[in-house]
C-alpha positions, -999 to +999 in steps of 0.1 A: +099+427+358+081+460+363+114+476+371+150+466+362+183+479+375+215+479+355+242+456+370+269+458+344+300+469+364+329+449+350+312+438+317+323+459+287+298+482+272+277+469+243+284+433+251+259+406+241+250+385+271+237+351+258+234+328+289+234+325+326+240+298+352+236+299+390+256+278+414+252+284+452+261+321+456+278+324+422+262+338+391+279+331+357+272+351+326+281+339+291+290+366+265+306+371+232+337+382+252+340+353+275+325+342+308+320+365+337+314+358+374+296+378+402+294+369+438+274+400+449+243+396+427+257+416+398+271+446+416+306+436+403+316+412+375+350+395+370+360+380+337+369+343+340+385+331+307+416+312+318+416+280+296+387+291+274+399+287+238+367+301+223+357+334+240+322+334+226+301+316+253+267+307+240+254+284+268+260+278+304+249+250+328+256+236+362+257+198+364+272+175+390+287+205+409+306+217+379+299+246+354+299+239+317+302+265+289+291+259+253+309+277+225+307+280+187+335+259+171+352+253+204+327+228+218+323+224+256+345+236+284+342+226+321+353+243+353+355+226+387+367+257+405+341+283+397+358+296+366+394+299+379+403+273+353+385+259+322+392+226+305+378+215+271+357+183+273+350+177+237+352+140+230+329+137+200+322+174+200+354+188+184+348+220+164+310+221+171+287+250+178+271+242+211+241+264+214+223+251+245+223+227+275+197+209+295+203+191+328+186+160+343+202+149+375+239+144+368+232+139+331+240+168+308+225+173+273+241+196+247+223+210+217+245+215+187+237+239+159+246+232+122+233+197+119+249+185+150+219+173+170+217+164+207+245+148+227+245+133+262+272+129+288+267+109+320+303+114+332+307+152+334+319+157+298+345+129+296+324+112+269+296+125+247+271+103+228+248+114+200+211+108+208+194+119+176+169+092+169+136+108+158+150+143+151+139+155+116+163+184+117+195+182+138+202+219+138+194+223+175+188+258+188+175+251+224+168+223+249+147+218+279+138+189+302+110+181+327+105+149+347+095+128+317+108+143+285+136+162+268+124+189+243+145+201+214+138+233+194+154+229+160+158+251+130+127+254+108+101+260+136+102+223+146+098+212+182+105+176+191+104+156+223+117+123+235+112+103+267+141+106+291+136+069+300+149+061+265+181+080+270+191+077+307+184+049+330+197+044+365+229+063+363+252+061+393+257+093+410+294+097+405+295+130+424+283+114+456+309+087+454+336+113+449+323+134+477+329+104+500+365+105+488+373+136+508+355+165+526+366+202+523+353+225+551+348+262+551+378+281+563+377+297+598+376+326+605+361+340+573+365+369+566+401+368+580+431+390+586+457+379+580+455+342+589+428+315+586+426+278+589+414+253+562+403+219+573+397+188+552+393+150+556+406+121+535+388+087+535+418+070+519+455+077+511+459+099+480+479+126+464+465+160+474+469+196+462+455+226+481+459+259+463+447+295+467+436+316+436+425+352+432+394+363+414+412+362+380+422+326+385+458+334+392+475+310+417+487+329+447+497+301+471+502+263+472+495+250+507+496+212+501+512+193+472+520+157+483+507+122+491+488+121+524+473+093+545+437+089+554+427+113+582+418+148+592+440+178+583+443+215+591+464+240+572+470+276+581+469+302+553+487+335+559+481+363+535+499+394+548+512+404+513+478+400+496+453+428+491+418+427+505+393+409+484+377+375+475+400+345+470+392+308+463+408+277+477+407+244+458+414+209+470+423+184+443+428+147+442+428+128+410+400+140+387+380+155+416+382+189+430+363+211+455+364+249+457+353+273+484+355+311+488+375+330+514+375+367+521+405+387+532+397+420+550+424+443+561 
């Protein structure tokens, strides 16, 4: 920290940045004006707010391959495609001020301000359960976990801890089971001009969607949208009418999706 360099290109001046999350080569920033994404270590930022009903992002976390955003009054939102689309996952968290997250394996804890307490999800936000036994004050400001405990910093200069073994036992790794459902490979060539090939494999028959999105989350092409049998597939993407830049391709089947980045250079 002896020297710092400004990396604000794309983020409006005088914006409060309140949280960060890192996933592979993507860095996410939570601000009072929504979420932003950079793929070049902060040289350029792109706003990613499609589906975010509350623009004030207080907390960010990566859990089970997905990115979660905590907001005041809007609860929790999840993206499975690196911010191209956000979906609210607020069962039991409607109209709550989510101030913080903590991750233990595929288990996600949410700290809720305003006498909300601590909530736990083991299924990527589909369901949330309050885990407040032992909390003197449930106005939770921040959370942290280590191998043995979850720590909660609450309003009034109070720090509490609780053994993780009381909250999460042997939780099945749903992500691994879903990854066995299909495999999405990196496109080749990448970068490309103007065509590239996307390969994927299905371990069972299912309805499949394969779509291309730009950096703002706008859909630019649908490559597959149909039921397919078990097997290996290759799809060619041709982008002669698109401008040079970074795009994302997302493979969806049921509730699971996988996203990878492709680069068009002309």
